[in-house]
C-alpha positions as CSV (number, residue, x, y, z in Angstrom):
1,M,15.3,0.5,10.4
2,S,16.7,4.0,10.9
3,P,14.3,7.0,10.8
4,D,15.9,8.0,7.4
5,E,15.1,4.6,5.7
6,T,12.0,4.1,3.7
7,P,10.3,0.7,3.9
8,R,9.2,-1.1,0.8
9,L,5.7,0.2,0.4
10,C,3.1,-1.1,-1.9
11,K,3.2,0.6,-5.3
12,Y,-0.6,1.0,-5.2
13,L,-0.6,3.1,-2.0
14,R,-1.7,6.7,-2.5
15,A,-2.3,9.7,-0.3
16,K,-4.7,12.6,-1.0
17,T,-2.2,15.4,-1.1
18,I,-0.7,17.5,-3.9
19,G,2.4,16.2,-5.5
20,M,2.6,12.8,-3.9
21,H,2.0,10.5,-7.0
22,G,3.1,7.4,-5.2
23,D,6.6,8.5,-4.2
24,P,7.5,6.1,-1.3
25,R,9.8,8.6,0.4
26,A,7.2,11.4,0.3
27,L,4.5,9.0,1.6
28,W,6.8,7.7,4.4
29,A,7.7,11.3,5.4
30,M,4.0,12.0,6.1
31,R,3.4,8.9,8.2
32,N,2.7,11.0,11.3
33,D,0.4,13.5,9.6
34,S,-3.0,12.9,11.3
35,S,-4.8,14.6,8.4
36,A,-3.5,12.4,5.7
37,I,-6.1,10.3,3.7
38,Y,-4.8,7.1,2.1
39,W,-6.3,4.8,-0.4
40,C,-5.5,1.8,-2.6
41,L,-5.4,2.1,-6.4
42,L,-6.3,-1.6,-6.7
43,T,-9.6,-1.2,-4.8
44,M,-10.0,2.6,-5.3
45,S,-11.0,2.8,-1.6
46,P,-9.5,3.3,1.8
47,A,-9.4,-0.6,2.2
48,G,-6.9,-2.8,0.4
49,P,-7.7,-6.1,-1.4
50,D,-7.3,-7.9,2.0
51,D,-10.2,-5.7,3.4
52,R,-7.8,-4.0,5.9
53,L,-7.5,-0.2,6.0
54,V,-4.8,1.4,4.0
55,H,-2.1,3.4,5.8
56,V,1.5,4.2,5.1
57,C,2.6,2.3,8.2
58,D,0.6,-0.8,7.3
59,C,1.1,-1.1,3.5
60,G,4.4,-2.9,3.4
61,E,5.7,-6.3,2.4
62,E,4.3,-8.0,5.5
63,R,0.8,-7.5,4.0
64,V,-0.5,-10.2,1.7
65,C,-1.8,-7.7,-0.9
66,C,1.4,-5.6,-1.0
67,I,3.0,-5.3,-4.4
68,P,6.3,-3.5,-3.9
69,A,7.5,-1.2,-6.8
70,G,9.2,-3.3,-9.4
71,R,7.0,-6.4,-8.9
72,G,4.6,-7.3,-11.7
73,A,1.2,-8.8,-12.3
74,Q,2.2,-12.3,-11.5
75,R,2.3,-11.5,-7.7
76,L,-1.0,-9.6,-8.0
77,N,-2.7,-12.6,-9.7
78,A,-1.4,-14.9,-6.9
79,Q,-2.7,-12.6,-4.2
80,L,-6.1,-12.2,-5.8
81,R,-6.4,-16.0,-6.1
82,F,-5.4,-16.2,-2.4
83,R,-8.2,-13.7,-1.5
84,E,-10.8,-15.7,-3.5
85,R,-9.9,-18.9,-1.7
86,A,-10.0,-17.2,1.7
87,A,-13.5,-15.8,0.9
88,T,-14.9,-19.3,0.2
């Protein structure tokens, strides 16, 4: 991936900065900002549904809980069922 390309980030990834509102390009642009605070809108915490920490470099399609923009609730339901099975 070239430095100008934005990976497919989870649509529930957010950063505590003014004016971000889930824009993947803006989130990706601040990936090296050491003062950025990230959280997941699904869990409303700094950990995602898979209990791993949320970060712009880690919240992509390779993560089991990632729901890229344009994907619906069907994938979310499947991921939550996966998590429930993994916990038992």
